[in-house]
C-alpha positions as CSV (number, residue, x, y, z in Angstrom):
1,X,37.5,8.3,18.3
2,X,40.8,10.0,17.8
3,X,41.4,13.7,17.5
4,X,41.5,13.2,13.8
5,X,37.9,12.1,13.6
6,X,36.5,9.1,11.7
7,X,36.8,8.8,8.0
8,X,35.4,6.5,5.2
9,X,36.8,5.8,1.7
10,X,35.4,8.0,-1.1
11,X,34.7,6.2,-4.4
12,X,37.0,8.6,-6.3
13,X,39.8,8.6,-3.8
14,X,40.3,10.7,-0.6
15,X,38.6,10.3,2.7
16,X,35.1,11.4,3.8
17,X,34.8,12.9,7.3
18,X,32.1,10.9,9.1
19,X,32.6,12.1,12.6
20,X,34.4,15.0,14.1
21,X,35.3,15.2,17.8
22,X,34.6,18.4,19.6
23,X,37.9,20.4,19.7
24,X,39.6,17.9,17.4
25,X,41.8,18.7,14.3
26,X,38.9,18.6,11.8
27,X,37.1,21.4,13.8
28,X,40.3,23.4,14.0
29,X,40.9,23.1,10.3
30,X,37.3,24.2,9.5
31,X,36.2,20.8,8.2
32,X,32.6,19.6,8.4
33,X,31.1,16.1,8.4
34,X,30.7,15.0,4.8
35,X,33.8,16.9,3.5
36,X,36.1,14.8,1.3
37,X,39.7,15.3,2.2
38,X,41.6,15.0,-1.1
39,X,45.2,16.1,-0.2
40,X,47.5,17.0,2.7
41,X,50.2,19.5,1.9
42,X,49.7,18.9,-1.8
43,X,50.0,15.1,-1.6
44,X,46.8,13.2,-2.7
45,X,45.0,10.9,-0.3
46,X,44.3,7.4,-1.5
47,X,41.9,6.8,1.3
48,X,41.2,7.1,5.1
49,X,44.4,5.4,6.1
50,X,46.3,8.4,4.7
51,X,44.7,10.7,7.2
52,X,47.2,9.4,9.7
53,X,49.8,11.4,7.7
54,X,48.2,14.5,9.3
55,X,49.9,13.7,12.6
56,X,53.2,13.2,10.9
57,X,52.9,16.6,9.1
58,X,51.9,18.4,12.3
59,X,54.9,16.9,14.1
60,X,57.4,17.9,11.4
61,X,55.9,21.2,10.1
62,X,54.8,24.6,11.3
63,X,51.6,24.4,9.2
64,X,49.4,22.0,7.3
65,X,47.4,22.6,4.2
66,X,44.3,20.5,3.5
67,X,42.4,20.4,0.2
68,X,38.8,19.2,0.3
69,X,35.6,18.8,-1.7
70,X,32.5,20.2,0.0
71,X,29.3,19.7,-1.8
72,X,31.3,19.3,-5.0
73,X,33.2,22.6,-4.5
74,X,37.0,22.6,-4.0
75,X,38.2,24.4,-0.9
76,X,41.6,24.7,0.9
77,X,42.3,25.1,4.7
78,X,45.4,25.8,6.6
79,X,46.4,25.3,10.2
80,X,49.4,27.0,11.8
81,X,51.0,24.8,14.5
82,X,52.4,26.7,17.5
83,X,55.7,25.5,18.8
């Protein structure tokens, strides 16, 4: 499993976090298993394949914003990347 965790498609778009590695990015972002990642830096996710964009954002940016659905409630998380 990668540091991004393991994701599955969600019927309405986005990616459901199925597994989160200890110390991985989902944990650092505050994500929990079952959360549906809906967008990264304001760009919607079509499915699990789009989660790989997180690596690209972290390489090019100083921060990443992640929008999720948790138990039907919208939430947002941010992670500052140290240089």
